[in-house]
N, CA, C, O and the ligand as a Tripos MOL2 file, in Angstrom:
@<TRIPOS>MOLECULE
protein
  253   251    64     0     0
PROTEIN
NO_CHARGES

@<TRIPOS>ATOM
      1 N           0.8930   -1.1190   -0.0930 N.3       1 MET1
      2 CA          0.1320   -0.0510   -0.0010 C.3       1 MET1
      3 C           0.9600    1.3040   -0.0720 C.2       1 MET1
      4 O           2.1330    1.3430    0.3010 O.2       1 MET1
      5 N           0.2450    2.4810   -0.6010 N.am      2 ASP2
      6 CA          1.0240    3.3920   -0.6640 C.3       2 ASP2
      7 C           1.3940    4.1700    0.6110 C.2       2 ASP2
      8 O           0.4570    4.5800    1.2970 O.2       2 ASP2
      9 N           2.7240    4.4310    1.0260 N.am      3 LYS3
     10 CA          3.0720    4.9140    2.3620 C.3       3 LYS3
     11 C           2.4580    6.3050    2.3270 C.2       3 LYS3
     12 O           1.8470    6.6540    3.3370 O.2       3 LYS3
     13 N           2.5270    7.0270    1.4450 N.am      4 LYS4
     14 CA          2.0130    8.5170    1.6100 C.3       4 LYS4
     15 C           0.4540    8.4760    1.8900 C.2       4 LYS4
     16 O          -0.1100    9.2660    2.6480 O.2       4 LYS4
     17 N          -0.0860    7.6050    1.2870 N.am      5 LEU5
     18 CA         -1.6890    7.3930    1.7750 C.3       5 LEU5
     19 C          -1.8060    6.9850    3.2750 C.2       5 LEU5
     20 O          -2.5690    7.5360    4.0680 O.2       5 LEU5
     21 N          -1.0180    6.0230    3.5560 N.am      6 LEU6
     22 CA         -1.0710    5.5840    4.9390 C.3       6 LEU6
     23 C          -0.7720    6.7080    6.0610 C.2       6 LEU6
     24 O          -1.3450    6.7990    7.1470 O.2       6 LEU6
     25 N           0.1410    7.4550    5.6130 N.am      7 ASP7
     26 CA          0.4830    8.6570    6.5340 C.3       7 ASP7
     27 C          -0.8180    9.5510    6.7120 C.2       7 ASP7
     28 O          -0.9520   10.2300    7.7300 O.2       7 ASP7
     29 N          -1.6470    9.5430    5.8400 N.am      8 ILE8
     30 CA         -2.8170   10.5990    6.0030 C.3       8 ILE8
     31 C          -4.1390    9.7460    6.4510 C.2       8 ILE8
     32 O          -5.2260   10.3200    6.5250 O.2       8 ILE8
     33 N          -4.0300    8.6110    6.6940 N.am      9 LEU9
     34 CA         -5.1370    7.8010    6.9970 C.3       9 LEU9
     35 C          -5.4850    8.0540    8.5250 C.2       9 LEU9
     36 O          -4.5460    7.8850    9.3040 O.2       9 LEU9
     37 N          -6.4250    8.3490    8.9370 N.am     10 VAL10
     38 CA         -6.9220    8.1130   10.3280 C.3      10 VAL10
     39 C          -8.1340    7.4520   10.6190 C.2      10 VAL10
     40 O          -9.0200    7.3440    9.7720 O.2      10 VAL10
     41 N          -8.2360    6.9750   11.8320 N.am     11 CYS11
     42 CA         -9.3790    6.1990   12.4390 C.3      11 CYS11
     43 C         -10.6670    7.1710   12.3130 C.2      11 CYS11
     44 O         -10.7090    8.2780   12.8500 O.2      11 CYS11
     45 N         -11.5810    6.6890   11.6340 N.am     12 PRO12
     46 CA        -12.6340    7.4810   11.6300 C.3      12 PRO12
     47 C         -13.4620    7.6950   12.9600 C.2      12 PRO12
     48 O         -14.2660    8.6160   13.1030 O.2      12 PRO12
     49 N         -13.1900    6.7950   13.8640 N.am     13 MET13
     50 CA        -13.8360    6.8240   15.1630 C.3      13 MET13
     51 C         -13.1660    7.4400   16.0350 C.2      13 MET13
     52 O         -13.8460    8.0440   16.8650 O.2      13 MET13
     53 N         -11.8120    7.5120   16.1620 N.am     14 CYS14
     54 CA        -11.0890    8.2530   17.1850 C.3      14 CYS14
     55 C         -10.0610    9.2350   16.7390 C.2      14 CYS14
     56 O          -9.3760    9.8660   17.5440 O.2      14 CYS14
     57 N          -9.9480    9.3720   15.2650 N.am     15 ASN15
     58 CA         -8.8870   10.2770   14.6240 C.3      15 ASN15
     59 C          -7.3940    9.8770   14.9620 C.2      15 ASN15
     60 O          -6.5060   10.7280   14.8970 O.2      15 ASN15
     61 N          -7.1740    8.7740   15.2650 N.am     16 SER16
     62 CA         -5.6520    8.3340   15.6270 C.3      16 SER16
     63 C          -5.2690    7.7910   14.2460 C.2      16 SER16
     64 O          -5.9710    7.3030   13.3600 O.2      16 SER16
     65 N          -3.8120    8.0390   14.3280 N.am     17 LYS17
     66 CA         -3.0720    7.3760   13.1410 C.3      17 LYS17
     67 C          -3.3730    5.8440   13.2650 C.2      17 LYS17
     68 O          -3.6240    5.2990   14.3400 O.2      17 LYS17
     69 N          -3.3210    5.1700   11.9870 N.am     18 LEU18
     70 CA         -3.6260    3.6140   11.8890 C.3      18 LEU18
     71 C          -2.1780    3.1950   11.5310 C.2      18 LEU18
     72 O          -1.2820    3.8530   11.0030 O.2      18 LEU18
     73 N          -2.2060    1.8690   11.9820 N.am     19 ASN19
     74 CA         -0.9380    1.1500   11.6440 C.3      19 ASN19
     75 C          -1.1670    0.2160   10.6600 C.2      19 ASN19
     76 O          -2.1620   -0.5000   10.7800 O.2      19 ASN19
     77 N          -0.3740    0.0690    9.6190 N.am     20 TYR20
     78 CA         -0.5440   -0.9040    8.5860 C.3      20 TYR20
     79 C          -0.0490   -2.2020    9.0280 C.2      20 TYR20
     80 O           1.0620   -2.2670    9.5550 O.2      20 TYR20
     81 N          -0.7430   -3.2070    8.8700 N.am     21 ILE21
     82 CA         -0.2420   -4.6560    9.2890 C.3      21 ILE21
     83 C          -0.1160   -5.4860    8.1720 C.2      21 ILE21
     84 O          -1.0320   -6.2300    7.8210 O.2      21 ILE21
     85 N           1.1330   -5.3980    7.4900 N.am     22 LYS22
     86 CA          1.4100   -5.8090    6.3620 C.3      22 LYS22
     87 C           0.9240   -7.3700    6.1540 C.2      22 LYS22
     88 O           0.2540   -7.7320    5.1870 O.2      22 LYS22
     89 N           1.3300   -8.1630    7.1300 N.am     23 ASP23
     90 CA          0.9870   -9.6250    6.9940 C.3      23 ASP23
     91 C          -0.3650   -9.8810    6.9060 C.2      23 ASP23
     92 O          -0.8100  -10.7160    6.1180 O.2      23 ASP23
     93 N          -1.0820   -9.2020    7.6820 N.am     24 LYS24
     94 CA         -2.7590   -9.3180    7.5760 C.3      24 LYS24
     95 C          -3.4460   -8.5690    6.6200 C.2      24 LYS24
     96 O          -4.6030   -8.8310    6.2900 O.2      24 LYS24
     97 N          -2.7140   -7.5430    6.1070 N.am     25 LYS25
     98 CA         -3.4680   -6.5810    5.0110 C.3      25 LYS25
     99 C          -4.6140   -5.9480    5.7030 C.2      25 LYS25
    100 O          -5.7250   -5.9740    5.1750 O.2      25 LYS25
    101 N          -4.4020   -5.3350    6.9410 N.am     26 VAL26
    102 CA         -5.3270   -4.7100    7.6490 C.3      26 VAL26
    103 C          -4.6570   -3.3390    8.1430 C.2      26 VAL26
    104 O          -3.4340   -3.1970    8.1760 O.2      26 VAL26
    105 N          -5.4990   -2.4170    8.4970 N.am     27 LEU27
    106 CA         -5.0980   -1.3820    9.1560 C.3      27 LEU27
    107 C          -5.6360   -1.4120   10.6290 C.2      27 LEU27
    108 O          -6.8290   -1.6220   10.8500 O.2      27 LEU27
    109 N          -4.6980   -1.1910   11.6620 N.am     28 LEU28
    110 CA         -5.1090   -1.2780   13.0090 C.3      28 LEU28
    111 C          -5.0040   -0.1270   13.7160 C.2      28 LEU28
    112 O          -4.0080    0.5910   13.6320 O.2      28 LEU28
    113 N          -6.1200    0.1670   14.5380 N.am     29 CYS29
    114 CA         -6.3710    1.2420   15.3760 C.3      29 CYS29
    115 C          -6.0110    0.6340   16.8920 C.2      29 CYS29
    116 O          -6.7740   -0.1920   17.3910 O.2      29 CYS29
    117 N          -4.9610    1.0250   17.5130 N.am     30 GLN30
    118 CA         -4.7610    0.6020   18.7780 C.3      30 GLN30
    119 C          -5.6430    0.9870   19.9170 C.2      30 GLN30
    120 O          -5.8800    0.2960   20.9080 O.2      30 GLN30
    121 N          -6.1140    2.2180   19.6410 N.am     31 PHE31
    122 CA         -7.0220    2.8310   20.7740 C.3      31 PHE31
    123 C          -8.4410    2.1150   20.6360 C.2      31 PHE31
    124 O          -8.9700    1.7380   21.6810 O.2      31 PHE31
    125 N          -8.9470    1.9480   19.7010 N.am     32 ASP32
    126 CA        -10.3560    1.0850   19.5730 C.3      32 ASP32
    127 C         -10.1670   -0.1370   19.4800 C.2      32 ASP32
    128 O         -11.1700   -0.8430   19.5850 O.2      32 ASP32
    129 N          -8.8990   -0.7730   19.2650 N.am     33 ARG33
    130 CA         -8.6800   -2.1100   19.2830 C.3      33 ARG33
    131 C          -9.4810   -2.9120   18.1810 C.2      33 ARG33
    132 O         -10.0000   -4.0110   18.3760 O.2      33 ARG33
    133 N          -9.5060   -2.1630   16.9310 N.am     34 VAL34
    134 CA        -10.0830   -2.6940   15.8310 C.3      34 VAL34
    135 C          -9.1690   -2.6550   14.4950 C.2      34 VAL34
    136 O          -8.1930   -1.9220   14.3300 O.2      34 VAL34
    137 N          -9.5980   -3.4320   13.7350 N.am     35 THR35
    138 CA         -8.8130   -3.5530   12.4170 C.3      35 THR35
    139 C          -9.7970   -3.1090   11.2860 C.2      35 THR35
    140 O         -11.0000   -3.3670   11.3230 O.2      35 THR35
    141 N          -9.2100   -2.4500   10.3220 N.am     36 TYR36
    142 CA         -9.9370   -2.2350    9.1500 C.3      36 TYR36
    143 C          -9.5270   -2.9530    7.9100 C.2      36 TYR36
    144 O          -8.3400   -2.9960    7.5870 O.2      36 TYR36
    145 N         -10.5720   -3.5830    7.1230 N.am     37 PRO37
    146 CA         -9.8730   -4.3130    5.9980 C.3      37 PRO37
    147 C          -9.2840   -3.4060    5.0150 C.2      37 PRO37
    148 O          -9.5690   -2.2080    5.0130 O.2      37 PRO37
    149 N          -8.4300   -3.9600    4.1350 N.am     38 ILE38
    150 CA         -7.9840   -3.3210    2.8920 C.3      38 ILE38
    151 C          -8.2790   -4.2570    1.7650 C.2      38 ILE38
    152 O          -7.7380   -5.3590    1.6790 O.2      38 ILE38
    153 N          -9.1410   -3.8040    0.9090 N.am     39 GLU39
    154 CA         -9.7010   -4.4600   -0.3570 C.3      39 GLU39
    155 C          -9.2390   -3.9130   -1.6000 C.2      39 GLU39
    156 O          -9.5140   -2.7730   -1.9730 O.2      39 GLU39
    157 N          -8.4300   -4.8510   -2.3350 N.am     40 ASP40
    158 CA         -7.8800   -4.3030   -3.6430 C.3      40 ASP40
    159 C          -7.0770   -3.0700   -3.4170 C.2      40 ASP40
    160 O          -7.1580   -2.1130   -4.1870 O.2      40 ASP40
    161 N          -6.2830   -3.0790   -2.3460 N.am     41 ASP41
    162 CA         -5.5130   -2.0080   -1.9270 C.3      41 ASP41
    163 C          -6.1570   -0.5670   -1.5460 C.2      41 ASP41
    164 O          -5.5870    0.5250   -1.5400 O.2      41 ASP41
    165 N          -7.4180   -0.8540   -1.2520 N.am     42 ILE42
    166 CA         -8.0680    0.4240   -0.9830 C.3      42 ILE42
    167 C          -8.6040    0.1260    0.6070 C.2      42 ILE42
    168 O          -9.4180   -0.7430    0.9160 O.2      42 ILE42
    169 N          -7.9900    0.9930    1.4480 N.am     43 PRO43
    170 CA         -8.5280    0.8710    2.9150 C.3      43 PRO43
    171 C         -10.0060    1.2290    3.0720 C.2      43 PRO43
    172 O         -10.4890    2.2950    2.6900 O.2      43 PRO43
    173 N         -10.7530    0.1350    3.7330 N.am     44 VAL44
    174 CA        -12.1350    0.3880    4.0050 C.3      44 VAL44
    175 C         -12.3650    0.7230    5.3250 C.2      44 VAL44
    176 O         -12.4980   -0.0920    6.2390 O.2      44 VAL44
    177 N         -12.4210    2.1680    5.4420 N.am     45 LEU45
    178 CA        -12.4300    2.7330    6.9280 C.3      45 LEU45
    179 C         -13.9250    3.0240    7.1310 C.2      45 LEU45
    180 O         -14.3940    4.1600    7.0630 O.2      45 LEU45
    181 N         -14.6010    1.9760    7.3720 N.am     46 LEU46
    182 CA        -15.9930    2.1190    7.8500 C.3      46 LEU46
    183 C         -16.2580    1.4540    9.3710 C.2      46 LEU46
    184 O         -15.8840    0.3120    9.6360 O.2      46 LEU46
    185 N         -16.8270    2.1620   10.1600 N.am     47 PRO47
    186 CA        -16.7890    1.6740   11.5430 C.3      47 PRO47
    187 C         -17.6700    0.2030   11.4160 C.2      47 PRO47
    188 O         -17.4020   -0.7280   12.1750 O.2      47 PRO47
    189 N         -18.5450    0.1140   10.5750 N.am     48 GLU48
    190 CA        -19.3640   -1.1510   10.5410 C.3      48 GLU48
    191 C         -18.5490   -2.5430    9.8160 C.2      48 GLU48
    192 O         -18.9860   -3.6930    9.8280 O.2      48 GLU48
    193 N         -17.3540   -2.1150    9.2440 N.am     49 ARG49
    194 CA        -16.5340   -3.1120    8.8320 C.3      49 ARG49
    195 C         -15.4030   -3.6190    9.5930 C.2      49 ARG49
    196 O         -14.6700   -4.4890    9.1230 O.2      49 ARG49
    197 N         -15.2000   -3.0330   10.9380 N.am     50 THR50
    198 CA        -14.0660   -3.2950   11.5430 C.3      50 THR50
    199 C         -14.2670   -4.6060   12.1570 C.2      50 THR50
    200 O         -15.3610   -5.1570   12.2810 O.2      50 THR50
    201 N         -13.0210   -5.1160   12.5700 N.am     51 THR51
    202 CA        -12.8960   -6.4360   13.2480 C.3      51 THR51
    203 C         -12.4120   -6.0000   14.7790 C.2      51 THR51
    204 O         -11.3020   -5.5210   15.0090 O.2      51 THR51
    205 N         -13.2450   -6.2020   15.6020 N.am     52 ARG52
    206 CA        -12.8120   -6.0620   17.0780 C.3      52 ARG52
    207 C         -11.7490   -7.0880   17.6870 C.2      52 ARG52
    208 O         -12.0400   -8.2780   17.5730 O.2      52 ARG52
    209 N         -10.6740   -6.7950   18.2550 N.am     53 LEU53
    210 CA         -9.7210   -7.4610   18.5370 C.3      53 LEU53
    211 C          -9.7150   -7.8190   19.9720 C.2      53 LEU53
    212 O         -10.2420   -6.9960   20.7210 O.2      53 LEU53
    213 N          -9.2150   -8.8970   20.5000 N.am     54 THR54
    214 CA         -8.9330   -9.1780   22.0210 C.3      54 THR54
    215 C          -7.7160   -8.5610   22.2880 C.2      54 THR54
    216 O          -7.0260   -8.1650   21.3490 O.2      54 THR54
    217 N          -7.3450   -8.4220   23.4880 N.am     55 ALA55
    218 CA         -5.9680   -7.9920   23.9090 C.3      55 ALA55
    219 C          -4.7470   -8.8680   23.3690 C.2      55 ALA55
    220 O          -3.6320   -8.4820   23.0180 O.2      55 ALA55
    221 N          -5.2750  -10.1570   23.4020 N.am     56 GLU56
    222 CA         -4.2760  -11.0830   23.0340 C.3      56 GLU56
    223 C          -3.9320  -10.9000   21.4390 C.2      56 GLU56
    224 O          -2.7880  -10.8840   20.9870 O.2      56 GLU56
    225 N          -4.9740  -10.7830   20.7740 N.am     57 GLN57
    226 CA         -4.8780  -10.5620   19.1000 C.3      57 GLN57
    227 C          -4.2370   -9.3200   19.0240 C.2      57 GLN57
    228 O          -3.3820   -9.2110   18.1450 O.2      57 GLN57
    229 N          -4.4610   -8.3430   19.7610 N.am     58 LEU58
    230 CA         -3.7460   -6.8860   19.6300 C.3      58 LEU58
    231 C          -2.2100   -7.1500   19.8810 C.2      58 LEU58
    232 O          -1.4410   -6.6210   19.0780 O.2      58 LEU58
    233 N          -1.7700   -7.7710   20.7180 N.am     59 GLU59
    234 CA         -0.4510   -7.9940   21.0400 C.3      59 GLU59
    235 C           0.1800   -8.8130   19.9290 C.2      59 GLU59
    236 O           1.3290   -8.5880   19.5470 O.2      59 GLU59
    237 N          -0.5480   -9.7190   19.4400 N.am     60 THR60
    238 CA          0.0370  -10.4990   18.3010 C.3      60 THR60
    239 C           0.2120   -9.7480   17.0810 C.2      60 THR60
    240 O           1.1820  -10.0270   16.3780 O.2      60 THR60
    241 N          -0.6080   -8.8080   16.7160 N.am     61 LEU61
    242 CA         -0.3620   -8.0140   15.6440 C.3      61 LEU61
    243 C           0.8170   -7.1080   15.9230 C.2      61 LEU61
    244 O           1.6380   -6.9280   15.0240 O.2      61 LEU61
    245 N           0.9560   -6.5620   17.0230 N.am     62 ASN62
    246 CA          1.9530   -5.6760   17.2870 C.3      62 ASN62
    247 C           3.1990   -6.3280   17.3990 C.2      62 ASN62
    248 O           4.2130   -5.6410   17.5240 O.2      62 ASN62
    249 N           3.2750   -7.7420   17.3680 N.am     63 GLY63
    250 CA          4.6190   -8.4100   17.2560 C.3      63 GLY63
    251 C           5.2850   -8.1990   18.6230 C.2      63 GLY63
    252 O           6.4130   -8.6420   18.8360 O.2      63 GLY63
    253 ZN         -9.7240    4.4970   16.3140 Zn       64 ZN64
@<TRIPOS>BOND
     1     1     2 1
     2     2     3 1
     3     3     4 2
     4     3     5 am
     5     5     6 1
     6     6     7 1
     7     7     8 2
     8     7     9 am
     9     9    10 1
    10    10    11 1
    11    11    12 2
    12    11    13 am
    13    13    14 1
    14    14    15 1
    15    15    16 2
    16    15    17 am
    17    17    18 1
    18    18    19 1
    19    19    20 2
    20    19    21 am
    21    21    22 1
    22    22    23 1
    23    23    24 2
    24    23    25 am
    25    25    26 1
    26    26    27 1
    27    27    28 2
    28    27    29 am
    29    29    30 1
    30    30    31 1
    31    31    32 2
    32    31    33 am
    33    33    34 1
    34    34    35 1
    35    35    36 2
    36    35    37 am
    37    37    38 1
    38    38    39 1
    39    39    40 2
    40    39    41 am
    41    41    42 1
    42    42    43 1
    43    43    44 2
    44    43    45 am
    45    45    46 1
    46    46    47 1
    47    47    48 2
    48    47    49 am
    49    49    50 1
    50    50    51 1
    51    51    52 2
    52    51    53 am
    53    53    54 1
    54    54    55 1
    55    55    56 2
    56    55    57 am
    57    57    58 1
    58    58    59 1
    59    59    60 2
    60    59    61 am
    61    61    62 1
    62    62    63 1
    63    63    64 2
    64    63    65 am
    65    65    66 1
    66    66    67 1
    67    67    68 2
    68    67    69 am
    69    69    70 1
    70    70    71 1
    71    71    72 2
    72    71    73 am
    73    73    74 1
    74    74    75 1
    75    75    76 2
    76    75    77 am
    77    77    78 1
    78    78    79 1
    79    79    80 2
    80    79    81 am
    81    81    82 1
    82    82    83 1
    83    83    84 2
    84    83    85 am
    85    85    86 1
    86    86    87 1
    87    87    88 2
    88    87    89 am
    89    89    90 1
    90    90    91 1
    91    91    92 2
    92    91    93 am
    93    93    94 1
    94    94    95 1
    95    95    96 2
    96    95    97 am
    97    97    98 1
    98    98    99 1
    99    99   100 2
   100    99   101 am
   101   101   102 1
   102   102   103 1
   103   103   104 2
   104   103   105 am
   105   105   106 1
   106   106   107 1
   107   107   108 2
   108   107   109 am
   109   109   110 1
   110   110   111 1
   111   111   112 2
   112   111   113 am
   113   113   114 1
   114   114   115 1
   115   115   116 2
   116   115   117 am
   117   117   118 1
   118   118   119 1
   119   119   120 2
   120   119   121 am
   121   121   122 1
   122   122   123 1
   123   123   124 2
   124   123   125 am
   125   125   126 1
   126   126   127 1
   127   127   128 2
   128   127   129 am
   129   129   130 1
   130   130   131 1
   131   131   132 2
   132   131   133 am
   133   133   134 1
   134   134   135 1
   135   135   136 2
   136   135   137 am
   137   137   138 1
   138   138   139 1
   139   139   140 2
   140   139   141 am
   141   141   142 1
   142   142   143 1
   143   143   144 2
   144   143   145 am
   145   145   146 1
   146   146   147 1
   147   147   148 2
   148   147   149 am
   149   149   150 1
   150   150   151 1
   151   151   152 2
   152   151   153 am
   153   153   154 1
   154   154   155 1
   155   155   156 2
   156   155   157 am
   157   157   158 1
   158   158   159 1
   159   159   160 2
   160   159   161 am
   161   161   162 1
   162   162   163 1
   163   163   164 2
   164   163   165 am
   165   165   166 1
   166   166   167 1
   167   167   168 2
   168   167   169 am
   169   169   170 1
   170   170   171 1
   171   171   172 2
   172   171   173 am
   173   173   174 1
   174   174   175 1
   175   175   176 2
   176   175   177 am
   177   177   178 1
   178   178   179 1
   179   179   180 2
   180   179   181 am
   181   181   182 1
   182   182   183 1
   183   183   184 2
   184   183   185 am
   185   185   186 1
   186   186   187 1
   187   187   188 2
   188   187   189 am
   189   189   190 1
   190   190   191 1
   191   191   192 2
   192   191   193 am
   193   193   194 1
   194   194   195 1
   195   195   196 2
   196   195   197 am
   197   197   198 1
   198   198   199 1
   199   199   200 2
   200   199   201 am
   201   201   202 1
   202   202   203 1
   203   203   204 2
   204   203   205 am
   205   205   206 1
   206   206   207 1
   207   207   208 2
   208   207   209 am
   209   209   210 1
   210   210   211 1
   211   211   212 2
   212   211   213 am
   213   213   214 1
   214   214   215 1
   215   215   216 2
   216   215   217 am
   217   217   218 1
   218   218   219 1
   219   219   220 2
   220   219   221 am
   221   221   222 1
   222   222   223 1
   223   223   224 2
   224   223   225 am
   225   225   226 1
   226   226   227 1
   227   227   228 2
   228   227   229 am
   229   229   230 1
   230   230   231 1
   231   231   232 2
   232   231   233 am
   233   233   234 1
   234   234   235 1
   235   235   236 2
   236   235   237 am
   237   237   238 1
   238   238   239 1
   239   239   240 2
   240   239   241 am
   241   241   242 1
   242   242   243 1
   243   243   244 2
   244   243   245 am
   245   245   246 1
   246   246   247 1
   247   247   248 2
   248   247   249 am
   249   249   250 1
   250   250   251 1
   251   251   252 2
@<TRIPOS>SUBSTRUCTURE
     1 MET1         2 RESIDUE 1 A MET
     2 ASP2         6 RESIDUE 1 A ASP
     3 LYS3        10 RESIDUE 1 A LYS
     4 LYS4        14 RESIDUE 1 A LYS
     5 LEU5        18 RESIDUE 1 A LEU
     6 LEU6        22 RESIDUE 1 A LEU
     7 ASP7        26 RESIDUE 1 A ASP
     8 ILE8        30 RESIDUE 1 A ILE
     9 LEU9        34 RESIDUE 1 A LEU
    10 VAL10       38 RESIDUE 1 A VAL
    11 CYS11       42 RESIDUE 1 A CYS
    12 PRO12       46 RESIDUE 1 A PRO
    13 MET13       50 RESIDUE 1 A MET
    14 CYS14       54 RESIDUE 1 A CYS
    15 ASN15       58 RESIDUE 1 A ASN
    16 SER16       62 RESIDUE 1 A SER
    17 LYS17       66 RESIDUE 1 A LYS
    18 LEU18       70 RESIDUE 1 A LEU
    19 ASN19       74 RESIDUE 1 A ASN
    20 TYR20       78 RESIDUE 1 A TYR
    21 ILE21       82 RESIDUE 1 A ILE
    22 LYS22       86 RESIDUE 1 A LYS
    23 ASP23       90 RESIDUE 1 A ASP
    24 LYS24       94 RESIDUE 1 A LYS
    25 LYS25       98 RESIDUE 1 A LYS
    26 VAL26      102 RESIDUE 1 A VAL
    27 LEU27      106 RESIDUE 1 A LEU
    28 LEU28      110 RESIDUE 1 A LEU
    29 CYS29      114 RESIDUE 1 A CYS
    30 GLN30      118 RESIDUE 1 A GLN
    31 PHE31      122 RESIDUE 1 A PHE
    32 ASP32      126 RESIDUE 1 A ASP
    33 ARG33      130 RESIDUE 1 A ARG
    34 VAL34      134 RESIDUE 1 A VAL
    35 THR35      138 RESIDUE 1 A THR
    36 TYR36      142 RESIDUE 1 A TYR
    37 PRO37      146 RESIDUE 1 A PRO
    38 ILE38      150 RESIDUE 1 A ILE
    39 GLU39      154 RESIDUE 1 A GLU
    40 ASP40      158 RESIDUE 1 A ASP
    41 ASP41      162 RESIDUE 1 A ASP
    42 ILE42      166 RESIDUE 1 A ILE
    43 PRO43      170 RESIDUE 1 A PRO
    44 VAL44      174 RESIDUE 1 A VAL
    45 LEU45      178 RESIDUE 1 A LEU
    46 LEU46      182 RESIDUE 1 A LEU
    47 PRO47      186 RESIDUE 1 A PRO
    48 GLU48      190 RESIDUE 1 A GLU
    49 ARG49      194 RESIDUE 1 A ARG
    50 THR50      198 RESIDUE 1 A THR
    51 THR51      202 RESIDUE 1 A THR
    52 ARG52      206 RESIDUE 1 A ARG
    53 LEU53      210 RESIDUE 1 A LEU
    54 THR54      214 RESIDUE 1 A THR
    55 ALA55      218 RESIDUE 1 A ALA
    56 GLU56      222 RESIDUE 1 A GLU
    57 GLN57      226 RESIDUE 1 A GLN
    58 LEU58      230 RESIDUE 1 A LEU
    59 GLU59      234 RESIDUE 1 A GLU
    60 THR60      238 RESIDUE 1 A THR
    61 LEU61      242 RESIDUE 1 A LEU
    62 ASN62      246 RESIDUE 1 A ASN
    63 GLY63      250 RESIDUE 1 A GLY
    64 ZN64       253 GROUP 0 **** ****
């Protein structure tokens, strides 16, 4: 995904910067503990499309 695009993307729920998780092809919001899908290289930043993470999953994603 485009690094420049990634730099300007923020979470629509909390306006925090998102982390791109390359392995999973998702965007992670640490604060809301959710991931957003990336479909055909287009980030889908819709609250209804998020996947809620457990603390354990969040730790795994953060490596
Ligand atoms: Zn957020």
